C-alpha positions in Angstrom: 55.9 -10.4 29.9 56.1 -9.8 26.2 53.1 -7.8 25.0 51.5 -9.2 21.8 50.1 -6.7 19.5 47.3 -7.7 17.0 47.6 -6.6 13.5 45.2 -4.0 12.2 42.9 -5.5 9.6 43.3 -3.9 6.2 40.0 -2.9 4.7 39.7 -4.1 1.1 38.7 -1.8 -1.6 35.3 -2.6 -3.1 34.6 -1.9 -6.7 31.2 -2.0 -8.4 31.2 -4.3 -11.5 28.9 -4.6 -14.4 25.3 -5.7 -13.6 24.6 -9.4 -13.9 21.6 -10.0 -16.1 21.2 -13.6 -14.8 20.4 -12.4 -11.2 16.8 -11.5 -10.1 15.2 -10.3 -6.9 11.9 -12.0 -7.8 12.7 -15.7 -8.2 9.3 -16.6 -6.7 7.7 -15.6 -10.0 8.6 -19.2 -11.0 6.3 -20.5 -8.3 3.5 -18.1 -9.4 4.0 -19.2 -13.0 3.7 -22.9 -12.1 0.5 -22.2 -10.2 -1.0 -20.2 -13.0 -0.2 -22.8 -15.6 -1.4 -25.8 -13.4 -4.8 -24.1 -12.8 -5.2 -22.7 -16.3 -6.0 -19.2 -14.9 -5.3 -17.4 -18.2 -7.3 -19.9 -20.3 -10.3 -19.6 -17.9 -10.3 -15.8 -18.0 -9.9 -15.7 -21.8 -12.8 -18.1 -22.2 -15.1 -16.2 -19.9 -14.1 -12.7 -21.1 -13.6 -13.4 -24.8 -11.5 -11.5 -27.2 -10.8 -7.8 -26.5 -9.0 -7.0 -29.8 -10.0 -7.4 -33.5 -6.7 -9.0 -34.3 -5.4 -12.1 -32.5 -2.0 -10.7 -31.4 -0.5 -9.2 -28.2 -1.8 -9.8 -24.7 -5.2 -11.3 -24.1 -7.5 -10.2 -21.3 -6.4 -13.1 -19.1 -2.7 -12.4 -19.7 -3.2 -8.7 -19.0 -5.0 -9.2 -15.6 -2.6 -11.9 -14.5 0.4 -9.7 -15.3 -1.2 -6.8 -13.4 -1.8 -9.1 -10.4 1.8 -10.5 -10.6 3.3 -7.0 -10.6 1.3 -6.1 -7.5 2.3 -9.3 -5.8 5.9 -8.4 -6.5 5.4 -5.2 -4.6 4.8 -2.6 -7.3 2.1 -0.1 -6.5 1.9 1.9 -9.7 1.3 1.1 -13.4 4.9 1.9 -14.0 5.7 -1.2 -12.0 4.9 -3.2 -15.1 7.9 -1.4 -16.8 10.1 -2.4 -13.9 9.0 -6.0 -14.2 9.8 -5.9 -17.9 13.3 -4.7 -17.1 14.0 -7.8 -15.0 14.9 -10.2 -17.8 15.0 -13.2 -15.5 11.6 -12.6 -14.0 10.2 -12.1 -17.6 11.5 -15.5 -18.5 10.1 -17.1 -15.4 6.7 -15.5 -15.8 3.7 -17.4 -17.1 2.4 -14.5 -19.1 4.0 -11.7 -21.2 4.3 -8.5 -19.3 2.8 -5.5 -21.1 4.2 -2.0 -20.8 2.4 0.5 -18.6 1.0 2.4 -21.5 -0.2 -0.7 -23.2 -1.9 -1.8 -20.0 -3.9 1.4 -19.9 -5.0 0.8 -23.4 -6.0 -2.8 -22.8 -8.0 -1.8 -19.7 -10.2 0.4 -21.9 -10.9 -2.4 -24.3 -13.0 -4.4 -21.8 -16.7 -3.6 -21.8 -18.9 -3.6 -18.7 -20.2 -7.1 -19.5 -16.6 -8.4 -19.9 -15.6 -7.1 -16.5 -18.5 -9.1 -15.0 -17.3 -12.1 -16.9 -14.1 -12.0 -15.0 -16.1 -13.3 -12.0 -17.2 -16.3 -14.1 -13.6 -17.1 -15.1 -12.3 -17.0 -11.6 -15.2 -19.2 -10.4 -14.2 -21.7 -13.0 -10.6 -21.8 -11.6 -11.9 -22.0 -8.1 -13.8 -25.1 -9.1 -10.6 -26.7 -10.3 -8.9 -25.7 -7.0 -11.7 -27.3 -5.1 -11.0 -30.6 -6.8 -7.3 -30.5 -6.0 -7.7 -29.9 -2.2 -7.3 -32.7 0.3 -10.4 -34.7 0.9 -11.1 -33.3 4.4 -10.7 -29.7 3.4 -12.9 -30.2 0.2 -15.6 -31.9 2.3 -15.8 -29.0 4.6 -16.2 -26.5 1.8 -18.8 -28.6 0.0 -20.9 -29.6 2.9 -20.8 -26.5 5.1 -23.3 -23.7 4.5 -21.3 -21.1 2.5 -21.0 -17.7 4.2 -20.9 -14.7 1.9 -19.7 -11.4 3.5 -20.6 -8.1 1.9 -18.7 -4.9 2.7 -17.1 -1.9 1.1 -13.8 -0.1 1.4 -12.8 3.3 0.2 -9.6 3.7 -1.9 -8.1 7.1 -2.1 -7.0 8.6 -5.4 -4.9 11.7 -6.0 -5.0 14.6 -8.6 -7.9 16.7 -9.8 -9.1 15.3 -13.1 -10.6 12.0 -11.9 -13.6 10.2 -13.2 -15.7 7.7 -11.3 -14.7 9.0 -7.9 -16.1 11.5 -5.4 -15.5 12.9 -1.9 -16.5 10.7 1.0 -17.6 11.9 4.4 -13.9 12.4 5.5 -13.2 14.7 2.6 -11.1 12.2 0.7 -11.5 11.7 -3.1 -12.1 8.0 -3.3 -13.5 5.1 -5.2 -15.6 2.6 -3.3 -14.9 -1.1 -3.8 -17.9 -3.3 -3.0 -17.0 -6.9 -2.4 -18.8 -10.1 -1.9 -16.4 -12.7 -0.4 -16.7 -16.4 0.3 -15.7 -16.5 4.0 -14.7 -20.2 4.3 -12.4 -20.1 1.3 -11.3 -16.5 1.7 -11.7 -15.5 -2.0 -13.8 -12.8 -3.7 -16.9 -13.8 -5.6 -18.2 -10.5 -7.0 -16.8 -7.0 -7.1 -18.1 -3.5 -8.0 -16.2 -0.2 -8.1 -18.4 2.8 -7.4 -17.9 6.4 -6.5 -17.2 7.4 -2.9 -20.7 8.4 -1.9 -22.5 5.4 -3.4 -25.1 3.7 -1.1 -24.4 -0.1 -1.2 -28.1 -0.9 -0.5 -29.1 0.4 -3.9 -27.1 -2.2 -5.9 -26.4 -5.0 -3.3 -29.2 -7.2 -4.6 -27.4 -7.6 -7.9 -24.1 -8.2 -6.2 -25.8 -10.9 -4.1 -27.2 -12.6 -7.2 -23.7 -12.6 -8.9 -22.1 -14.0 -5.7 -24.6 -16.9 -5.7 -24.0 -17.4 -9.4 -20.2 -17.7 -8.7 -20.9 -20.2 -5.9 -23.1 -22.3 -8.2 -20.3 -22.3 -10.8 -17.8 -23.4 -8.2 -20.2 -26.2 -7.2 -20.8 -25.4 -3.5 -24.3 -23.9 -4.1 -26.9 -26.2 -5.6 -30.2 -24.3 -5.7 -32.1 -27.3 -7.2 -31.0 -29.6 -4.4 -33.3 -29.1 -1.3 -30.9 -31.1 0.9 -27.9 -28.8 0.1 -26.9 -26.3 2.8 -28.3 -22.8 2.3 -25.9 -19.9 1.7 -25.7 -17.3 4.5 -25.2 -13.5 3.9 -23.5 -11.4 6.6 -23.7 -7.6 6.4 -23.1 -4.7 8.8 -25.5 -1.9 9.6 -24.8 -0.1 6.3 -26.9 -2.7 4.6 -30.0 -2.5 6.8 -32.7 -2.8 4.2 -35.8 -4.9 4.1 -35.3 -5.3 0.3 -32.0 -7.0 0.9 -33.4 -9.3 3.5 -36.3 -10.2 1.2 -34.0 -10.8 -1.7 -31.9 -13.2 0.4 -35.0 -15.2 1.4 -36.3 -15.2 -2.2 -32.9 -16.7 -3.3 -33.4 -19.5 -0.7 -30.6 -18.0 1.5 -30.3 -16.8 5.0 -29.3 -13.3 6.2 -27.7 -11.6 9.2 -27.7 -7.8 9.0 -26.6 -5.3 11.6 -29.5 -3.1 12.9 -29.2 0.6 13.4 -29.9 1.9 16.9 -33.1 3.9 17.4 -35.9 4.4 19.9 -37.8 1.1 19.0 -34.6 -0.9 19.4 -33.7 0.6 22.8 -37.3 0.0 23.9 -37.0 -3.6 22.9 -33.8 -4.0 25.0 -35.6 -2.7 28.0 -38.2 -5.6 27.6 -35.5 -8.3 27.6 -35.8 -10.2 31.0 -32.7 -10.2 33.2 -32.5 -14.0 33.2 -32.5 -14.1 29.3 -28.9 -12.9 29.0 -26.3 -15.7 28.3 -22.5 -15.4 28.3 -21.2 -14.9 24.7 -18.8 -17.4 23.3 -15.1 -16.3 23.1 -15.7 -12.7 24.2 -15.1 -11.7 27.8 -17.7 -9.5 29.5 -20.2 -10.0 26.7 -23.7 -11.4 26.9 -26.3 -12.4 24.3 -30.1 -12.4 24.2 -33.0 -12.3 21.8 -35.2 -9.1 21.7 -38.8 -8.9 20.4 -37.9 -6.3 17.8 -38.6 -6.8 14.0 -37.9 -4.0 11.5 -41.1 -3.0 9.7 -41.5 -4.6 6.3 -39.0 -7.3 6.8 -39.7 -11.1 6.3 -41.9 -12.6 9.0 -39.2 -15.0 10.1 -36.9 -12.2 11.2 -35.6 -12.1 14.8 -33.3 -9.7 16.5 -30.2 -10.9 18.5 -28.7 -8.5 21.0 -25.1 -8.5 22.3 -24.1 -6.3 25.2 -20.6 -5.7 26.6 -19.9 -4.3 30.0 -17.8 -1.1 30.0 -16.2 1.0 32.6 -17.9 4.4 32.7 -14.6 6.1 33.1 -13.6 4.9 29.6 -16.4 6.8 27.9 -15.0 9.5 25.6 -16.0 13.1 26.3 -16.2 13.7 22.6 -19.8 13.5 21.4 -18.6 12.2 18.0 -17.1 9.1 19.6 -18.3 5.9 18.0 -18.6 4.0 21.3 -21.1 6.5 22.7 -23.6 5.6 20.0 -23.6 1.9 21.3 -24.7 2.9 24.8 -28.3 3.3 25.8 -29.0 7.1 25.9 -30.5 6.9 29.4 -27.4 5.0 30.7 -25.1 7.3 28.9 -26.6 10.4 30.5 -26.3 8.9 34.0 -22.7 7.7 33.4 -21.7 11.2 32.2 -23.2 12.7 35.4 -21.1 10.2 37.5 -24.1 8.3 38.7 -23.1 4.9 37.1 -19.8 3.1 37.4 -20.5 0.6 34.5 -22.6 0.7 31.4 -23.4 -1.6 28.5 -22.5 -1.2 24.8 -25.1 -2.9 22.6 -25.1 -4.4 19.1 -28.1 -5.7 17.2 -28.4 -8.2 14.4 -31.5 -9.1 12.4 -31.6 -12.6 11.0 -33.9 -15.3 9.8 -31.6 -18.1 11.1 -33.0 -20.2 14.0 -32.2 -18.5 17.4 -35.1 -20.1 19.4 -32.8 -21.4 22.2 -30.1 -19.6 24.2 -27.5 -22.0 22.7 -28.6 -21.1 19.2 -28.4 -17.4 19.9 -24.9 -17.7 21.4 -23.6 -19.8 18.4 -25.2 -17.4 15.9 -23.7 -14.3 17.5 -20.2 -15.9 17.6 -20.6 -16.7 13.9 -21.7 -13.2 13.0 -18.7 -11.7 14.9 -16.4 -13.5 12.4 -17.7 -11.0 9.7 -14.4 -9.3 10.2 -12.9 -11.9 7.8 -13.8 -9.6 4.9 -12.0 -6.8 6.5 -8.9 -9.0 6.4 -9.5 -9.5 2.6 -9.4 -5.7 2.2 -6.4 -5.4 4.4 -4.6 -8.0 2.4 -5.5 -6.3 -0.9 -4.3 -2.9 0.4 -1.1 -3.8 2.3 -0.2 -6.9 0.4 -1.3 -5.8 -3.1 -1.8 -2.2 -4.1 -5.4 -1.3 -3.4 -4.1 1.5 -1.3 -4.9 4.0 -4.1 -6.4 4.2 -7.6 -3.6 5.0 -10.1 -5.5 6.7 -12.9 -8.2 9.2 -13.9 -9.7 6.6 -16.3 -12.4 4.4 -14.6 -11.4 1.4 -16.8 -7.8 1.5 -15.6 -8.9 1.8 -12.0 -11.3 -1.2 -12.5 -8.4 -3.2 -13.8 -6.3 -2.1 -10.9 -8.9 -3.3 -8.4 -9.2 -6.6 -10.1 -5.4 -6.9 -10.2 -5.2 -6.4 -6.4 -8.0 -8.9 -5.7 -6.6 -11.4 -8.1 -3.3 -11.1 -6.3 -5.0 -12.1 -3.0 -6.8 -15.0 -4.7 -3.5 -16.3 -6.1 -1.9 -15.9 -2.7 -4.7 -18.0 -1.1 -4.5 -20.7 -3.7 -0.7 -20.8 -3.6 -0.8 -21.4 0.2 -3.6 -23.9 0.0 -2.0 -26.0 -2.8 1.6 -25.3 -1.9 1.3 -26.6 1.7 2.0 -23.2 3.3 -1.1 -23.1 5.5 -2.4 -25.7 8.0 -4.5 -27.5 5.5 -7.8 -26.2 6.8 -7.7 -22.7 5.4 -6.3 -21.2 8.6 -2.8 -20.1 9.4 -2.7 -18.4 6.1 -0.1 -15.6 5.7 -0.9 -12.2 4.4 0.4 -11.4 0.9 3.0 -9.0 2.3 4.6 -11.9 4.2 4.3 -14.3 1.3 6.1 -11.8 -0.9 8.9 -11.4 1.6 9.4 -15.2 2.2 8.6 -16.7 -1.2 8.2 -14.1 -4.1 10.9 -11.5 -3.6 13.8 -14.0 -3.4 17.2 -13.2 -4.9 18.5 -15.9 -7.2 20.6 -16.6 -10.3 19.2 -18.2 -13.4 21.4 -20.8 -15.0 20.9 -22.5 -18.3 22.2 -26.0 -18.6 21.3 -28.7 -21.1 18.1 -26.9 -22.4 17.0 -26.5 -18.8 16.5 -23.5 -16.6 18.0 -23.8 -13.1 17.2 -21.3 -10.3 20.0 -20.9 -7.7 18.5 -19.0 -4.7 20.3 -18.1 -1.5 20.6 -21.0 1.0 18.1 -19.3 3.3 15.3 -19.5 0.7 16.3 -22.7 -1.1 14.2 -25.2 0.9 11.0 -23.2 0.9 11.1 -22.4 -2.8 12.0 -26.0 -3.7 9.3 -27.6 -1.5 6.5 -25.3 -2.9 7.6 -25.8 -6.5 7.7 -29.6 -6.0 4.2 -29.7 -4.5 2.8 -27.6 -7.4 4.4 -29.8 -10.0 2.9 -32.9 -8.4 -0.6 -31.5 -9.2 -2.3 -32.8 -12.3 -1.7 -30.4 -15.2 -4.6 -28.4 -16.6 -5.9 -30.0 -19.7 
């Protein structure tokens, strides 16, 4: 038989041509620009903050903060990222705001006073009210008629270098600034923000943060203090906030509280007094049980009750390291017996002080399951750090760091609104993607910008065309901000 030999494929020589100024890697900036224009984000921030310069020229406060958030949403994690955004001529043309240089941004941050930084919360609450009106009827009814849950928590953001102001070393030896956040759990958006040094005690200034969070909810329209039939807000906090003053402040503000309780001798004694038949299986947590103990911290409101959750653990899983966090959750008497090999199983306990009704076992189980969802705020921090750029503070100037924190949080807010209004979630605030995924699938999209008949046309790759077109069409169908 005749043997057929295949031809060897000739490799073509590749040459790098001149850069194409009509190509961008951030075509999704067009979607962000449409969202920002439709909601009037810049106008709301400028109205709340006011002028930051004597002469009416250059970037305003709203434009500056939106540009900073947009840069972080595009994946830039330093101030110099603004310069890289400016170098992308197509993204600049698609952007809803002018992009300042990094040096200009540092100067603009220093022009905002302390009161103006607080006014940023008012501006974003105004935009959130507009978003609420644009949501589907069912989703809007849930947010307006459900008791709003406000989560309070802190996160440490590391900073590098030696000459840093407004930061300090935390218990882990890291030089950090501490971001203190009050977040509306159902909507997944921040309401009030503080940036403090790394050793600050949140209990010393949380009352003010609670008041500002309630003021933001009132501006949005879901908190009506003058309406006795309106649902009362609920505050959720971990053990770092255990303070009778915070509990009393919540009650005085016609709100409810749920605060983690530190473990001590009175708490362990109260656990021993819980009858064996009082324990009920926890909802959605295998091996966990819930009961109500007769412990009330001294000086707290009279309506305070203590809900206890215990989880069965294998004694072999207890760490030998005395610094292990799980060891602190075990009754000291049980722990000693387990370490001596006299017990096969032990219980890890958690305690929650609240003024919410937990008179029946069903109420206690429902309350504990609701409190366990406090991890939602940790997801807000995770999104701000891994999706935006709250992983570090970029400057030795506290004003620049304050702007950086607001840029990261504003990026997460815009991400939430984009998915709510752009049809990217399930319509009930669930199934929402993190900002890092949104950036990969919608923002950092390669495309070419074509000008035809006084019209700008974006030509993305086929793999991204349908998503970009669908989201842009949904946003343009919204009523324009007047």
